[in-house]
C-alpha positions as CSV (number, residue, x, y, z in Angstrom):
1,M,-125.9,24.2,64.8
2,H,-128.5,26.7,63.1
3,D,-130.6,29.2,64.4
4,L,-133.4,28.0,64.1
5,V,-135.1,25.0,62.4
6,I,-138.5,23.8,61.1
7,R,-139.2,20.0,61.2
8,G,-141.7,17.6,59.6
9,G,-144.1,20.3,57.7
10,T,-145.6,20.2,54.4
11,I,-143.8,23.0,52.7
12,V,-145.4,24.5,49.9
13,D,-142.3,26.3,48.3
14,G,-144.0,29.1,46.4
15,T,-143.1,28.2,42.9
16,G,-146.7,26.8,42.4
17,G,-144.9,23.4,42.5
18,P,-146.1,20.2,44.6
19,S,-145.7,20.7,48.0
20,Y,-143.3,17.8,49.9
21,K,-142.6,17.3,53.7
22,G,-139.5,18.4,55.1
23,D,-137.3,20.3,57.2
24,I,-136.1,24.3,57.0
25,A,-132.8,25.6,58.6
26,I,-132.2,29.3,59.2
27,D,-129.3,31.1,59.8
28,G,-128.8,35.2,60.1
29,G,-132.2,35.4,58.9
30,L,-131.8,33.5,55.8
31,I,-132.8,30.0,54.9
32,T,-129.9,28.3,54.4
33,A,-131.3,24.1,53.8
34,V,-133.9,22.7,52.8
35,G,-135.0,19.3,53.1
36,K,-133.0,16.7,55.3
37,V,-131.6,18.5,58.4
38,D,-129.5,16.9,60.5
39,A,-128.7,19.8,62.7
40,N,-129.9,21.3,65.3
41,G,-131.5,24.3,65.9
42,R,-131.2,26.5,68.8
43,E,-134.8,26.8,68.8
44,E,-136.8,23.9,66.9
45,I,-140.4,24.3,65.7
46,D,-142.5,21.0,65.4
47,A,-144.4,21.8,62.3
48,T,-145.6,18.4,61.8
49,D,-149.3,18.4,60.2
50,R,-148.7,22.2,59.3
51,I,-148.3,23.5,56.2
52,V,-144.9,25.4,55.8
53,T,-145.2,28.5,53.9
54,P,-143.5,32.3,52.7
55,G,-144.8,35.0,54.2
56,F,-147.3,36.7,52.4
57,V,-146.4,40.4,50.5
58,D,-149.3,42.4,50.4
59,V,-149.0,44.6,47.4
60,H,-152.0,47.0,48.0
61,T,-152.0,49.0,51.8
62,H,-152.5,52.2,53.2
63,Y,-150.2,52.0,56.1
64,D,-148.7,55.3,55.2
65,G,-149.6,57.2,58.3
66,Q,-150.3,54.4,60.9
67,A,-146.2,53.0,59.6
68,T,-144.9,56.4,61.2
69,W,-146.2,55.5,64.8
70,D,-146.8,51.4,64.3
71,P,-144.5,48.8,64.6
72,E,-146.6,45.9,64.3
73,M,-148.8,46.9,61.4
74,A,-152.1,45.4,62.5
75,P,-153.8,44.0,61.1
76,S,-151.9,42.6,57.7
77,S,-149.6,40.7,60.6
78,W,-152.0,39.2,61.7
79,H,-153.0,37.3,58.5
80,G,-149.3,36.0,58.1
81,V,-147.9,38.5,55.7
82,T,-144.5,39.8,56.3
83,T,-143.7,42.3,53.8
84,V,-146.7,45.2,52.4
85,V,-146.6,48.0,50.0
86,M,-148.2,51.2,50.5
87,G,-148.9,54.8,49.5
88,N,-151.5,53.1,46.4
89,C,-153.8,55.3,45.0
90,G,-152.6,58.0,44.3
91,V,-152.6,59.2,47.9
92,G,-149.7,59.7,50.7
93,F,-148.3,61.9,52.7
94,A,-144.7,62.9,51.2
95,P,-143.5,65.3,49.3
96,A,-145.7,67.6,51.8
97,K,-145.0,71.6,52.7
98,P,-145.7,72.5,55.9
99,D,-148.9,74.3,55.1
100,K,-150.0,71.2,53.4
101,H,-150.5,68.9,56.0
102,D,-153.8,69.3,56.9
103,W,-155.0,69.1,53.4
104,L,-152.7,65.8,52.6
105,I,-154.7,64.4,56.0
106,G,-158.2,65.5,54.4
107,L,-157.1,63.8,51.4
108,M,-156.6,60.6,52.8
109,E,-159.3,60.6,54.8
110,G,-161.4,61.5,52.4
111,V,-160.2,58.7,49.5
112,E,-159.2,56.0,52.2
113,D,-161.7,56.7,54.9
114,I,-159.1,56.7,57.7
115,P,-159.6,59.2,60.6
116,G,-158.0,62.8,60.2
117,T,-158.0,63.0,63.8
118,A,-155.9,59.8,64.2
119,L,-153.5,61.1,61.3
120,A,-153.4,64.5,63.3
121,E,-152.1,63.0,66.1
122,G,-150.3,60.1,65.2
123,M,-147.7,61.8,62.7
124,T,-145.0,63.8,63.2
125,W,-143.8,65.4,60.1
126,D,-140.5,65.3,60.5
127,W,-139.5,65.2,57.1
128,E,-141.3,67.5,53.8
129,T,-139.7,65.7,50.8
130,F,-140.2,62.2,49.8
131,P,-136.6,61.1,50.6
132,E,-136.7,62.5,54.1
133,Y,-140.1,60.8,54.5
134,L,-138.0,57.0,54.0
135,D,-135.6,58.0,56.5
136,A,-138.4,58.9,58.9
137,L,-139.7,55.5,58.4
138,E,-136.5,54.2,59.3
139,K,-137.1,55.6,62.6
140,L,-139.3,53.3,64.1
141,P,-138.8,49.8,64.3
142,R,-141.1,47.4,62.0
143,T,-142.4,43.6,62.7
144,V,-142.8,43.4,58.6
145,D,-140.7,44.8,55.8
146,V,-142.3,47.9,54.5
147,G,-142.1,49.2,50.9
148,T,-144.1,52.2,49.4
149,H,-144.7,54.7,46.3
150,V,-144.3,58.2,45.4
151,P,-148.4,59.6,45.4
152,H,-149.4,61.9,42.7
153,G,-151.2,63.3,44.5
154,A,-148.7,64.8,47.6
155,V,-146.9,65.5,44.3
156,R,-149.4,67.2,42.4
157,A,-150.2,69.6,45.2
158,Y,-146.0,70.0,46.1
159,V,-145.7,71.0,42.5
160,M,-148.8,72.8,41.7
161,G,-150.6,74.2,45.0
162,E,-153.6,75.3,44.6
163,R,-153.4,74.4,40.8
164,G,-152.7,70.8,41.1
165,A,-155.3,70.4,44.5
166,N,-158.3,71.5,41.9
167,N,-156.6,69.2,39.1
168,E,-156.0,72.2,36.9
169,P,-153.8,71.1,33.3
170,P,-150.2,71.6,34.0
171,T,-147.7,73.0,32.4
172,E,-144.7,71.1,30.3
173,T,-142.6,72.7,33.3
174,D,-144.9,70.9,36.0
175,I,-144.9,67.3,33.9
176,A,-141.1,68.0,34.0
177,Q,-140.7,69.6,38.0
178,M,-142.9,66.7,39.0
179,S,-141.1,63.7,37.2
180,R,-137.7,65.0,38.8
181,I,-139.2,64.2,42.2
182,V,-140.7,60.7,41.4
183,E,-137.4,60.3,40.3
184,E,-135.9,61.5,43.5
185,G,-138.3,59.3,45.5
186,L,-137.3,56.0,43.2
187,R,-133.7,57.0,43.9
188,A,-133.8,57.4,47.4
189,G,-136.1,53.9,48.0
190,A,-139.5,53.8,46.5
191,L,-140.9,51.1,44.9
192,G,-143.0,52.8,42.3
193,F,-145.6,55.8,41.6
194,S,-149.3,56.2,42.1
195,T,-152.0,57.1,40.7
196,S,-155.7,57.7,41.1
197,R,-158.4,58.2,38.0
198,T,-161.7,57.2,39.8
199,V,-164.6,59.8,41.0
200,L,-165.0,57.5,44.0
201,H,-162.0,59.0,45.8
202,K,-162.5,62.4,47.0
203,S,-161.3,64.2,49.8
204,V,-162.9,64.6,53.3
205,D,-164.4,68.1,51.7
206,G,-165.5,66.5,48.2
207,V,-162.8,67.2,46.1
208,L,-161.3,64.9,43.8
209,V,-158.1,63.1,44.3
210,P,-155.0,65.5,42.6
211,G,-154.4,63.5,38.9
212,T,-157.7,62.2,38.3
213,T,-158.3,63.6,35.3
214,A,-154.4,63.9,34.2
215,T,-153.9,63.5,30.7
216,K,-152.2,61.1,28.6
217,E,-148.8,63.4,28.5
218,E,-148.8,63.7,32.1
219,L,-148.7,60.4,32.7
220,L,-146.6,59.8,30.6
221,G,-144.5,62.4,31.5
222,I,-143.7,61.4,34.9
223,G,-144.0,57.7,34.7
224,R,-140.7,57.8,32.2
225,A,-138.9,58.5,35.2
226,M,-139.3,54.7,36.0
227,G,-137.4,54.5,32.9
228,R,-134.8,57.1,33.8
229,V,-134.2,55.1,37.2
230,G,-134.7,51.4,35.5
231,Y,-136.9,50.4,38.2
232,G,-140.2,51.0,39.8
233,V,-144.2,49.9,39.3
234,F,-147.1,52.5,38.1
235,E,-149.8,51.7,39.9
236,M,-153.7,53.1,39.1
237,A,-156.9,52.8,40.3
238,S,-158.9,54.1,37.2
239,D,-162.8,54.5,36.6
240,L,-161.2,53.3,32.9
241,K,-163.4,55.5,30.8
242,R,-163.6,54.9,27.6
243,E,-162.6,58.4,26.2
244,W,-159.4,58.0,28.6
245,N,-157.7,54.9,26.0
246,E,-156.2,54.1,29.5
247,F,-154.6,51.4,28.2
248,D,-152.9,52.7,25.4
249,W,-150.7,54.7,27.7
250,M,-150.5,52.1,29.9
251,G,-149.5,50.0,27.3
252,E,-146.9,53.0,25.4
253,L,-145.8,54.0,29.4
254,S,-144.7,50.1,29.6
255,R,-143.4,49.5,26.0
256,E,-141.3,52.6,26.8
257,T,-140.0,52.1,29.9
258,G,-139.8,48.6,30.4
259,M,-142.0,48.4,33.7
260,P,-144.8,47.3,34.7
261,V,-147.9,48.8,34.8
262,T,-150.8,47.2,37.5
263,F,-154.3,48.7,38.0
264,A,-157.4,47.7,40.0
265,A,-159.5,45.1,38.0
266,L,-162.9,45.0,39.4
267,Q,-166.4,44.7,38.7
268,S,-167.7,48.0,40.1
269,I,-170.7,50.6,39.0
270,A,-168.3,53.4,38.8
271,K,-166.0,51.3,35.8
272,E,-167.0,52.1,31.5
273,L,-165.5,49.3,31.1
274,P,-167.3,45.6,32.6
275,L,-164.6,43.6,33.7
276,D,-164.0,40.8,30.8
277,E,-163.2,43.8,28.8
278,Q,-160.6,45.6,31.2
279,I,-158.9,42.1,31.0
280,A,-159.3,41.4,27.6
281,T,-158.1,45.1,26.7
282,M,-155.2,44.7,29.0
283,R,-153.9,41.7,27.2
284,A,-154.4,43.0,23.7
285,E,-151.3,46.0,24.7
286,N,-149.8,43.0,26.2
287,A,-149.8,41.2,23.2
288,K,-148.1,44.2,21.9
289,G,-145.2,44.2,24.5
290,A,-146.2,46.0,27.3
291,N,-146.3,43.8,30.9
292,I,-149.7,45.1,32.5
293,V,-150.7,43.6,35.3
294,A,-154.4,43.2,36.9
295,Q,-154.8,43.3,40.3
296,I,-157.7,40.8,41.8
297,A,-159.6,40.8,44.9
298,L,-160.7,37.6,46.2
299,R,-164.1,38.4,47.6
300,G,-166.7,41.4,46.9
301,N,-165.3,44.6,48.7
302,G,-167.7,45.5,50.2
303,I,-168.5,47.7,53.4
304,V,-169.4,46.2,56.8
305,M,-172.0,48.4,58.4
306,A,-172.6,49.1,61.7
307,W,-173.9,51.8,64.0
308,Q,-170.8,52.9,64.7
309,G,-169.2,52.2,61.8
310,T,-168.6,55.2,58.8
311,V,-171.6,54.0,57.3
312,H,-175.4,51.7,57.8
313,P,-178.7,51.7,56.5
314,F,-180.3,54.4,58.8
315,R,-177.9,57.4,58.4
316,F,-180.1,59.0,56.3
317,K,-183.2,58.9,58.6
318,P,-184.0,62.3,60.2
319,A,-184.1,60.3,63.2
320,W,-180.7,59.6,63.3
321,V,-179.7,62.7,62.3
322,E,-180.5,63.9,65.8
323,I,-178.4,61.6,67.5
324,E,-175.1,60.6,64.9
325,G,-173.2,63.5,67.5
326,L,-174.1,62.4,70.7
327,P,-171.6,60.0,72.7
328,W,-172.0,56.3,71.8
329,E,-173.7,55.0,74.8
330,Q,-176.4,57.8,74.2
331,Q,-176.8,56.6,71.0
332,L,-177.6,53.4,72.4
333,A,-179.6,54.4,74.8
334,H,-182.0,56.0,71.9
335,L,-181.9,53.1,69.6
336,K,-183.2,50.7,72.5
337,D,-186.4,52.2,73.2
338,P,-188.8,51.0,70.9
339,A,-190.8,54.5,70.4
340,F,-187.3,55.6,68.9
341,K,-187.4,52.9,66.2
342,A,-190.9,53.2,65.7
343,R,-190.2,56.4,64.8
344,M,-187.1,56.1,62.7
345,L,-188.3,52.6,60.8
346,S,-191.2,55.1,59.7
347,E,-189.5,58.0,58.4
348,A,-188.6,58.4,54.6
349,N,-184.6,58.9,54.2
350,V,-183.1,62.1,53.3
351,F,-180.7,61.9,51.2
352,P,-177.7,64.6,50.5
353,E,-176.9,65.6,46.7
354,S,-173.9,63.1,45.3
355,D,-172.8,61.5,42.2
356,I,-173.3,58.4,44.2
357,A,-176.9,59.0,45.1
358,E,-178.2,55.8,43.8
359,L,-175.1,54.0,45.6
360,L,-177.0,55.5,48.8
361,K,-180.4,54.4,48.0
362,I,-179.2,50.7,48.1
363,V,-177.0,51.3,51.3
364,A,-180.7,52.7,52.8
365,G,-182.7,50.3,51.6
366,G,-180.6,47.1,49.1
367,W,-182.0,44.1,51.0
368,F,-181.7,41.8,48.0
369,I,-177.7,42.9,48.4
370,Q,-177.2,43.0,51.9
371,F,-176.7,40.4,54.5
372,E,-176.4,39.1,57.9
373,M,-172.6,38.8,59.1
374,D,-173.3,35.8,61.5
375,P,-170.5,33.9,63.0
376,D,-169.4,31.7,60.5
377,F,-170.0,34.1,57.3
378,N,-168.1,33.6,54.4
379,Y,-168.2,36.4,52.2
380,E,-170.0,34.7,48.9
381,P,-173.4,34.7,50.4
382,T,-177.0,33.7,48.1
383,Q,-179.9,35.2,48.0
384,A,-181.4,32.9,50.0
385,E,-179.4,34.1,53.1
386,S,-180.0,38.0,52.1
387,I,-181.5,40.3,54.3
388,M,-184.7,40.2,52.1
389,A,-185.2,36.7,52.3
390,R,-184.7,36.5,55.9
391,A,-187.2,38.4,56.2
392,A,-189.3,37.4,54.8
393,A,-189.0,34.1,56.0
394,A,-189.3,36.0,59.3
395,G,-192.5,37.8,58.8
396,V,-191.0,41.0,58.8
397,S,-190.1,44.2,57.0
398,G,-186.5,44.4,56.1
399,D,-186.0,47.7,58.0
400,E,-187.0,46.6,61.2
401,Y,-185.2,42.8,60.2
402,A,-181.9,45.1,59.5
403,Y,-182.6,47.3,62.5
404,D,-182.8,44.1,65.0
405,L,-179.8,42.5,63.8
406,L,-177.8,45.9,64.0
407,M,-178.6,46.0,67.9
408,R,-177.4,42.5,68.1
409,D,-174.5,41.9,71.1
410,E,-175.8,46.0,72.6
411,G,-176.0,47.6,69.6
412,K,-173.0,45.4,67.9
413,G,-173.9,43.8,64.8
414,F,-172.9,44.0,61.4
415,I,-174.7,43.5,57.9
416,Y,-172.1,43.3,55.0
417,F,-172.5,45.0,51.8
418,P,-171.0,43.8,48.2
419,I,-170.6,47.4,46.0
420,L,-168.0,45.4,44.4
421,N,-166.9,42.7,42.6
422,Y,-170.4,40.9,43.5
423,A,-172.7,41.6,40.5
424,D,-173.6,38.4,39.6
425,G,-174.3,37.2,43.3
426,N,-171.3,34.8,43.8
427,L,-167.3,34.5,43.3
428,D,-167.5,32.6,39.9
429,F,-166.0,35.3,37.9
430,L,-162.8,35.0,39.7
431,E,-161.7,31.5,39.3
432,A,-160.4,31.8,35.3
433,L,-158.5,34.9,36.7
434,Q,-156.8,32.7,39.4
435,Q,-155.1,30.5,36.6
436,A,-153.9,33.8,35.2
437,D,-150.4,34.8,35.1
438,D,-151.0,38.1,34.3
439,T,-153.0,39.0,37.4
440,V,-152.0,39.2,40.7
441,N,-153.9,38.4,44.5
442,S,-154.4,42.1,45.6
443,L,-156.8,45.0,46.5
444,S,-156.4,44.2,50.5
445,D,-156.5,48.0,51.4
446,G,-154.8,47.3,54.8
447,G,-154.8,50.1,57.0
448,A,-157.7,52.0,54.8
449,H,-161.6,52.5,54.8
450,C,-161.1,51.8,58.4
451,G,-165.1,52.1,59.2
452,T,-166.3,49.4,56.4
453,I,-163.8,47.0,55.6
454,C,-161.4,45.0,56.9
455,D,-159.7,43.3,53.8
456,A,-156.5,42.9,55.5
457,A,-157.8,39.2,56.1
458,S,-158.1,38.4,52.8
459,P,-154.9,36.1,52.7
460,T,-156.7,34.4,55.5
461,F,-159.5,34.0,53.4
462,M,-158.0,33.2,50.5
463,L,-156.9,29.9,52.6
464,Q,-160.0,29.0,54.0
465,H,-162.6,30.4,51.4
466,W,-160.9,29.4,48.5
467,V,-158.5,26.4,49.4
468,R,-160.5,24.8,51.6
469,D,-163.8,25.5,52.2
470,R,-165.8,26.7,49.0
471,K,-168.5,24.5,47.5
472,K,-167.9,25.3,43.8
473,A,-164.7,25.5,42.1
474,R,-161.5,25.9,44.8
475,I,-157.8,27.2,44.1
476,G,-154.9,24.5,44.7
477,L,-153.0,25.1,47.6
478,E,-150.0,25.5,45.8
479,N,-151.3,28.0,43.5
480,A,-152.6,30.2,45.9
481,I,-149.4,30.4,48.0
482,K,-147.2,31.5,44.9
483,R,-149.9,34.2,44.1
484,Q,-150.4,35.6,47.1
485,C,-146.2,35.2,48.3
486,R,-143.9,34.7,44.6
487,D,-146.3,36.4,42.1
488,T,-146.8,39.5,44.2
489,A,-142.6,40.2,44.8
490,L,-141.9,39.6,41.9
491,L,-144.5,42.3,40.7
492,Y,-142.0,44.5,42.6
493,H,-138.4,43.3,42.0
494,L,-138.9,41.4,45.5
495,E,-136.6,38.5,43.9
496,D,-135.3,37.9,48.2
497,R,-138.6,36.9,49.1
498,G,-141.5,34.9,48.7
499,L,-139.9,31.4,48.3
500,I,-138.9,28.8,50.6
501,A,-135.0,28.1,49.2
502,P,-131.6,28.4,50.5
503,G,-130.4,32.0,50.3
504,Y,-134.2,33.7,50.4
505,L,-135.0,35.6,53.2
506,A,-136.6,33.7,56.2
507,D,-140.1,35.1,55.8
508,I,-142.1,32.3,56.7
509,N,-145.7,31.0,58.0
510,V,-146.6,27.7,59.9
511,I,-150.0,27.0,59.3
512,D,-152.6,24.4,60.8
513,M,-155.2,24.3,57.6
514,T,-157.3,22.7,60.1
515,R,-157.9,25.5,62.3
516,I,-157.9,28.8,59.5
517,K,-160.5,30.9,60.3
518,L,-161.5,34.5,60.4
519,G,-162.7,35.9,63.6
520,K,-165.4,38.2,63.6
521,P,-165.0,41.3,62.7
522,W,-164.7,44.5,65.5
523,L,-164.7,47.9,66.1
524,A,-161.4,49.0,68.0
525,F,-161.0,52.6,69.2
526,D,-157.3,52.5,69.4
527,L,-155.7,54.6,66.4
528,P,-154.3,58.1,67.8
529,A,-157.2,60.3,69.6
530,G,-159.3,57.7,69.9
531,G,-159.8,56.8,66.0
532,K,-161.8,53.7,65.2
533,R,-160.8,50.9,62.6
534,L,-163.1,47.6,61.9
535,L,-160.7,44.2,62.6
536,Q,-160.7,41.2,62.3
537,K,-157.7,38.4,63.8
538,A,-158.1,34.8,62.4
539,E,-157.1,31.0,63.4
540,G,-154.8,28.6,62.4
541,Y,-151.5,30.4,62.7
542,D,-149.0,28.8,64.6
543,Y,-146.0,30.5,63.9
544,T,-145.6,33.6,61.6
545,I,-141.1,34.3,61.1
546,K,-140.2,37.6,59.9
547,S,-136.1,36.6,58.8
548,G,-136.0,34.0,60.6
549,Q,-137.6,36.0,64.1
550,V,-140.6,34.3,65.6
551,T,-142.7,37.8,64.9
552,F,-146.4,35.8,66.3
553,R,-146.8,32.8,68.1
554,N,-150.7,31.2,67.7
555,G,-151.9,34.6,66.8
556,K,-150.2,36.1,69.8
557,Y,-147.7,39.6,68.7
558,L,-144.1,38.9,70.1
559,G,-142.8,42.3,70.1
560,V,-139.5,41.7,67.7
561,H,-138.6,43.7,65.2
562,P,-136.9,42.5,62.4
563,G,-138.1,44.8,59.6
564,V,-137.1,47.3,57.6
565,V,-138.3,49.9,54.9
566,L,-137.4,48.2,51.8
567,R,-135.3,50.6,49.7
568,G,-135.8,49.7,46.2
569,P,-136.1,46.4,44.2
570,Q,-134.0,43.5,46.5
571,T,-132.2,40.8,45.7
572,T,-130.2,37.6,46.5
573,E,-126.8,35.9,45.8
574,L,-128.4,32.9,43.8
575,A,-130.7,35.7,41.6
576,M,-127.7,37.7,41.2
577,A,-125.5,34.6,40.0
578,A,-128.2,33.5,38.2
579,E,-128.3,36.8,36.3
């Protein structure tokens, strides 16, 4: 008698090989048999006409605060994700001296658009060092497995105080101490170290993230902690300025330590290197023995604009400034007033001084690259679907069309503005990257950018758009599953998951591919202190199973908690035997 048997599904096992019909037996949280299972299960799932996949492994999230109060880890867990890796982009909450709590909250709020009030109310701060943070995480029950990086910003501030926070150069002693703290974190169970080197990442006060201008000596000195420990991933977001020669030191660090270095590869207004050059330069270093891996997004990295969101096209109008501090009900009353609408539309924008001034202008009127999020929105819209085109067809200005669009559903309409990864007005450039073994599907930012994006739904988008519905070249199902399960797991030394095979974790999704569909986004105000976040559910997930326990059935959270805090590399008896 098995604990659980999944019968008759089409198994997409995560290897990238052909799918096949079969059964899966699960006992004690592990897969014990795959193929024909004769014995009964205490619980059985009929997977006829369904695909059965490993649980998705999302390696780029920012649940560092939410993980201290939320067992469910939504919205990632709603989209078949059974493992998350957080602490990316150099921001996080450990190590943390008591007088730096508010500063670290402001850093996370500015970089990742997570409400500071929610973080202040939700976190207990029963830690100072990074090992103590991991201990604190273990006190909470978990629906998914959680791993994390040691974040550069917190380490720099902990060691250097105001000098570190202000991006002043470190001394050799500072670098050595930071490296020791990272080593301590890795030995306690961190999966890697992360840093940020982009001007787009600033604290809520507009100050660059600590480490943004770090020298090669600082980055190598800290990264060598991975070599001493023998594992770890060095993760980075960067503007890839030519004079920084990022790939030179990334290659040097990877070759010296034997560890992978991974970076966010995007079409970006902030990056000096075009995406093609990023990939070519990475491959030149890898040809010399490095292991650099590009993290790629599967759709435009865009913002979802709404009246109650963080950003919308009219936020620079004097009329909006007059009402932005009012409760929503009063704002809505003004927005419904025809005279108020006419005044707002007639006003000129007043932009703040900013190093992203040109971007703000496109936010406020770039109707050629902004799109109406209708119920069947596919995230690869054409120019014919732009607000500019639809406004022209309706015989109104782009401003008026956008205003009316935002007013739909009692002021709950949405506009999609793909800032990154949509320079060509399509996603064709990602087709070849989906076949590459030096890229991984990533950059969901789960738990972050709460008022602007909901890319934690990326695994569902992958299945719906790239595998099933895209009119152009698509991704094969087997390759898509491998990329979202096994490839991401292996990057972070998580050998025990991402495959459907005996001896591996029973992290599994049972999916109806005919029904897989992203739901309409909505703004919830369910974070601590009433903080807002954009959420998006999905149809088509019949079951999500974590370590042999059903955590979601038909999209409903069952309130069980088989997840754990990951402590370092994970392996299976099979993997150890193979070694």
